[in-house]
C-alpha positions in Angstrom: -28.1 -8.3 -7.8 -29.2 -5.3 -6.2 -28.3 -6.0 -2.8 -24.6 -7.9 -3.5 -21.4 -6.5 -3.4 -19.0 -8.5 -5.2 -15.1 -8.3 -4.3 -12.3 -9.6 -6.6 -9.0 -9.2 -5.7 -5.5 -10.3 -5.0 -3.4 -10.1 -1.8 0.1 -9.8 -3.7 1.9 -10.3 -7.7 5.4 -12.2 -7.9 8.7 -11.3 -8.6 10.3 -13.1 -11.4 14.1 -11.8 -11.7 12.8 -8.0 -12.9 15.5 -7.2 -9.8 17.3 -9.8 -10.1 16.0 -12.4 -8.3 12.9 -14.3 -7.6 11.2 -11.8 -4.9 7.8 -12.7 -2.5 8.1 -9.0 -0.7 5.9 -6.4 -1.3 8.4 -3.6 -2.2 8.4 -3.5 -5.8 5.1 -2.7 -8.3 5.2 -6.4 -9.4 4.5 -7.4 -6.5 2.4 -4.8 -5.3 -0.2 -3.8 -8.5 -2.8 -6.3 -8.1 -6.3 -6.0 -9.7 -9.1 -5.2 -7.3 -12.8 -5.0 -8.6 -15.9 -3.8 -7.0 -19.3 -4.6 -8.4 -22.1 -3.1 -6.8 -24.8 -2.2 -9.4 -27.1 0.2 -7.0 -23.9 2.5 -6.7 -21.8 1.6 -9.5 -23.8 0.8 -12.7 -20.9 1.3 -15.0 -17.5 -0.3 -15.1 -14.9 2.5 -14.3 -11.2 2.4 -13.9 -9.7 4.5 -11.0 -6.0 5.1 -11.3 -4.9 6.4 -8.2 -3.2 3.8 -6.1 -5.4 2.0 -3.1 -4.2 -1.0 -0.5 -5.8 -3.9 0.1 -6.5 -2.8 3.7 -8.9 -0.1 2.4 -11.3 -3.1 1.1 -12.4 -3.3 5.2 -13.6 0.4 5.3 -15.2 0.5 2.1 -17.4 -2.9 2.7 -18.2 -0.9 6.1 -19.4 2.4 4.9 -20.9 0.9 1.8 -23.1 -0.9 4.2 -23.2 2.0 6.3 -21.2 0.9 9.6 -19.0 3.3 10.9 -14.6 1.8 10.7 -13.7 -0.6 13.3 -11.9 1.1 16.5 -8.1 1.4 15.2 -8.8 -0.3 12.0 -6.3 0.9 9.2 -7.3 1.7 5.5 -9.5 4.4 4.4 -13.2 4.2 2.6 -12.8 4.1 -1.2 -16.5 5.1 -1.6 -15.4 8.8 -2.7 -13.1 7.4 -5.0 -15.5 4.4 -6.1 -18.3 7.6 -6.9 -15.2 10.0 -8.7 -15.6 12.3 -6.1 -12.0 14.0 -5.4 -9.4 12.5 -4.6 -6.6 14.9 -2.3 -5.0 13.2 0.1 -5.7 9.6 -1.6 -2.2 10.1 -3.1 0.3 8.3 -0.7 0.2 4.8 -0.4 2.6 2.9 2.3 3.6 -0.9 2.0 5.7 -3.0 4.0 6.9 -6.3 4.6 10.1 -8.3 6.6 12.0 -6.5 4.3 11.6 -3.2 4.4 9.2 -0.2 3.5 8.1 1.5 0.7 6.5 5.0 0.1 4.5 5.6 -3.1 3.1 9.4 -3.7 1.9 10.3 -6.7 4.7 9.1 -9.2 7.4 8.5 -6.8 8.2 5.8 -5.2 11.0 5.2 -2.2 11.8 1.8 -1.2 14.0 1.7 2.2 15.2 -2.3 1.9 16.5 -2.4 6.0 18.0 -6.3 5.3 20.1 -5.2 2.7 20.6 -1.6 3.4 19.8 0.1 0.6 17.5 2.6 -0.6 16.0 3.2 -4.0 13.8 5.9 -5.6 11.9 5.7 -8.6 9.9 8.1 -11.3 7.5 5.4 -11.5 6.0 7.9 -14.5 9.4 7.7 -16.7 10.4 4.3 -15.0 7.3 2.4 -14.2 9.4 -1.0 -13.8 11.9 0.2 -11.2 15.1 0.3 -13.4 16.6 3.1 -12.7 17.5 4.2 -8.9 17.1 8.2 -9.2 18.1 9.0 -5.4 21.5 10.4 -6.0 19.8 12.9 -8.5 16.9 13.7 -6.5 18.3 13.8 -2.6 15.5 16.5 -1.7 12.8 14.1 -2.9 14.1 10.9 -1.4 14.8 12.9 2.0 10.9 14.2 2.0 9.8 10.6 1.1 12.0 9.3 3.8 10.9 11.2 6.7 7.2 10.6 5.4 8.0 6.8 5.4 9.8 6.6 9.0 7.1 8.9 10.7 4.3 5.7 9.3 6.9 2.8 10.4 7.1 4.6 13.4 3.5 4.6 13.8 3.1 0.9 12.8 5.7 0.0 15.3 3.9 1.8 18.0 0.6 0.5 17.0 1.9 -3.2 16.7 3.4 -2.7 20.4 0.1 -1.8 21.8 -1.9 -4.6 20.2 0.9 -6.8 21.4 0.9 -5.4 24.9 -3.2 -5.4 25.0 -3.5 -9.0 23.9 -0.5 -10.1 26.4 2.0 -11.6 23.4 5.6 -11.4 23.8 6.8 -9.1 20.8 9.3 -11.7 18.6 11.2 -10.0 16.2 11.0 -12.2 12.9 13.8 -12.1 10.4 13.5 -11.8 6.8 13.1 -15.3 5.2 16.4 -16.2 2.8 
């Protein structure tokens, strides 16, 4: 027990007509909100719940940090050890997600979905509307524009990273259409 880290997580949830159809995307909360349980008694003797959104890609940097090893070069994600230790959470509030349909950004209680396949944008106040049923895009245009700018910058950086990785590995970039 004293030298074993136990991690339990899911890769994604499922959509069961919450947004009009059965979904297997990574944009809405029913697909994104999944369990992540980390157990390591020497550092975390008591159970605690952390309400800051995190990402599954944060797991590798967290485990490396826990082992005292440096992050892998070019790795995405961040170590969650500061959160698990109860330290300050500044800079931890933005969570980006992406799938073949589009991109999403959650920052604090606000979430912007840019569904590029359907050419539709959605803005939700997750505190007031946790099931993402009331699109606030029309009554919050400034907030939507601010989040869209951050989301576009993230998507551009991700695309550049993907192109560099493909070039380095000798792969040809093959755009893939979303599954129907």
